N, C-alpha and C positions, 0 to 999 in steps of 0.2 A: 284277383279280387273275387273271392268265392261268392256265388249266388248273386250278390248285388254288384253290378258293374260300377255304379256310383250312386250316391244317396243325397237327396234333397227333400225337404218337407214342404216347400212352397216353390212353385215354378213361376209365379208371377208376383213376386214380392215388390211392393212399390219403392222406387228410389226417390230421393228428394227432388230430382229434376223432372219427375213425371213419367219416366220410363219404368219398366219392371225388370226384375232379375231373379236368378236362382238364389235360394236361401235355405239354410239348414238351422233348425231349432232343436237343441238338445232335449228340451222338455217335450216338444211335440213328437220327436222320434221315440223318446222313452214311452210316451202315452201310446203310440202305435205298438211298440214292442210288448208292453205290459197289458194293455186293455183290449187291443184289437187282435194282435197276433197271439197273445197269451202264451208266450214262450216260457217254459219252465224256469223258475228261479231268475227271471229277467231282472227283478228288483235289485238283485245283488250286484248288478253291473253299473248302477247309477248312484250318484252322490245323494245325500239327504236333501240338498238344495233342489236338485232336479226332481226328486220324488215329491217334494212339497208342491212344485209347480204342476206335476202330473195330477195331484189331488185337486188342484184348482181347475185344471182342464176337464176333469170328470164332471164338474158342475155346469160347464158351459158348452161342451162339444155336442153338436146335434148329429143325427144320423147322416145328414148331408155332409157335415164336416168330416165325419169318419170316412165316408165314401171318397171324398176328395183327398184325404190323407193317404188312403190305400192307393188311389190312382197315381198320386205324386211319387210315392216311395217305391211301389213294386210293379206298376203297370206302364205309365207313360215314359218313365226314364229307362225301363229295361226292355220293353218290347222291341224297340228299333235297334237294340244292341245285341241281345242274346237270342231273342225269339222264344225264350222259355215261357214268357207270359205275354199275352196280347190283350188289346182292349176289348176283344170279344169274349174273353173267358168269363164264365158265369160265377166261378168260385176262385178268384185269384188268391185269397188268403190261404185257403186249403192247399192249393197248388204250391204256394210259397213255402208252407210248412214242410211239404214233401221235399222240396229242394234243399231246405235247411237240414233235413234229416240225413241227407247224403253226406254231410260233413260232421255228423254227430261223432264225438270222440276224437276228431282229428285235431292234433295240437299244432302249434306254430312250428315246432321242430319237425314233425312229420311232413307238413306242407313244404317246408324248406327242402327236405330230402326228396320229395316228389319233384320239386323244381330242379334240383341238382340232376336227378335222373333224366329228366326231360332234356335239359340243356346238354348234358354229356352225350345223349343219344343222337341229337341233331347236329352237333358241332362238325362231324366229318362231312356231312352234306353241305353245311354252311360254308365250310372252307372250299369244298369242291366247286360250288356255284357262286362263291364270293357274295354270300348273303349275310346281312348283319341284323341280328336279333336285338330288339331294344324293348325291355319290359316297361310298362306304364305303372307308375306308383298307385297305391291304394287311394281311393277317393271316397270319403275323407281319410286322412292318414292316421287313423286311430281305430281301435277295436270296436266293432258294432255287432249286435245280435249274437254274441258269443262266437263269432267266426274268427279264425286265425287270420292275421294280416301280416304280410311278410315283406312289404316294400313301403315303409312309412317314414323312414328317417335315414340319416347318413350311415348308421350302423347296419341297417338292413341292406342298403345298397352295397356297402363294402363287403358284406357277407356273400351275396350272390355273385359279385364280380370275382371275389377270391375263390369261391366254390368251383367255378369254371373259368379259370384265368386265361381267357382267349379273347383277342380283339373282336371276334365276331359275336361275343356276348356283351351286350351293352345296355344302356339306359335311355329311355324316353324321359327327358327332363321336362315334366309337366309342372310349371311354376305354380299353376292354380292349385293342383292337388297338394303340393308341398306347403304352400303358403296358408292353407286352411288349418295347419297344425302349429300351435304356438311354439312347439319345440324345434321347429325347423327354421334355419337361417338360409334363405334361398341363395343369397349372394355367395356365402361361404361354400355352400354345397356345389354351386355352379363352378367355382374355382377348383374345388377338389375333384370333381368328376367330369370335367370338360373333355378329358382325353378318352373317356369311355362313353361319351354321349353321342348317339347316332341320330337323334330326332329331338326337337324342342317344341313344346306347346307353350305359347306365350299367352297366358292369362294370369290374373291376380285376384286374391281374395282379401277381404277386410274382416277382421275378427272383432266382434263386439265385446264389451267388458264381461258379459256373462258367458262368453265362449261360443255363442252363435256366430255363424259366418255367412257372408254373401259375396257374390262376385263384385269385384271392385272395378274401377276404371282401369283400362290397360295402361294408363299413365300413372296409376297410384296403387294403393294397397301394399300388402306385404310381399308381393312377388318381385318388386323392384325391377321391372322389365327393362328399363333403360340401361341399368347397370348390367343386367344379364345379356342384353344385346352387345354391350361392349366386350364382355368376357367371351362370348361365343364367336363373335365376329373376329376378334383377335386370335382366338384359338384356331379358327378355320384358316385365317390368313397364314398362320405359322404351321399349318398342317398337323395340329395336335389333337383334332377331334375327327370322329367318323373315319378313322384310318386314313386321314389325309385328303379325303374327298369333301365336296361341298356339303355343308351341314343344313339339312332341311329344317326350316322353322316356320310355324304357322300360327296365326291367331286362333284362339279357341274360346268358345262361348262368346256371348255378347248380349247386351241389354236388348229388351224388346221395346221398340218405339210404340207409343200409344197415340191415338187420335180419336176424333168422333168416328163412330161406325161408318166404314166406307171411305174415310178420309185418306189422303195420300200417304200418311204415316201410320195408318192403322194396320198393324201386323197381327192382330189378335186372331184372325181367321185365315191366315196364309197357309195353314197346314204344315208348319215347320215342326221339327223335333225340338224338344225343350233345350234352350240354350243356343240354338242354331238358326236364329232369324237372319234374313237377308240383310236388312238395313243395319241391324246391330253389328253383324260381323263385318260388313263393308266399312262401317264407321271405325271399328277397331283396326281393320286392316290399314285404313288411311293413317291412323295414329302410328301404328307400328312401322309402316313404310317410311314415315317421316323420321321416326326414331333411328331406324337403320341407316337412312341416308345421312343423318347428322353424325352418327357414330362412325360410319365409314369415312366421312370427311375428316373427322378428328384423327382417325388412324391412318389417313393417307391412302385409303382404298377407293378405287374408282367405283362409283355407284351409278347404275343405269336403271332408270325407271322402266319396268317391262311395258312394252306396247308403244314406245315412243322412238322416234328416229335418233334422238341424241343418246 
């Protein structure tokens, strides 16, 4: 995922239940790209429908709104991941332009070959040390800012697995990233690639009719996490994933609980990174542990709740 590790336009989008969640708006992202970043020929990357929405945003966006959009897209979501941009930087947009320039002229095919070169170079050490590499898909799983994206769908996955056809070269199956793309069928992809999956991120997205998306409940959305747990637990039991070893799966992202300032459920000032609140992730973990316990019971697998005598 060149330059942007992941992209959202709103880190506190309200849910119907009163919590907040991460959200991606195509129109707001295009507004950032065209009006704030002022990337050359950016308009060519967007549909007329999105461009019409950008024109409307030009009439209502305030300097504070612009600042918040910059913070959400290139500061708060990237600082704790890559360190390329931090909240203390005085000119984050200029710095971001410099980072984008590093990829000027790089095509999808060139980036793929770079990936092949890297994987071929490290495979001998991976085999010697029994280390398993697992690439995380692009988030969101479609082109943005003119950058090449090479892990967005089943064709991309099949390419890099075939390019270096070694069991130590595998996939991080992030259901949230894949489910943010209407072109992806998470259940079918899990079945297809379970044997080369070394790590699973259990989260799910909901796509609105206009293409915008948000984090969904871990029991809903397009990720179909219940069925994914069935697929991966069965594959693990049969020794068909992670080279026959236990397959690590973890919940990812979570809603932010809200309350009166200082209230027991007020997470607004806990200092968490976007998407990684304590209560939200604990809530999701409870849901997923219940799902896995039920799936294991269906499959005849003994399930033991960590931390208990039974």
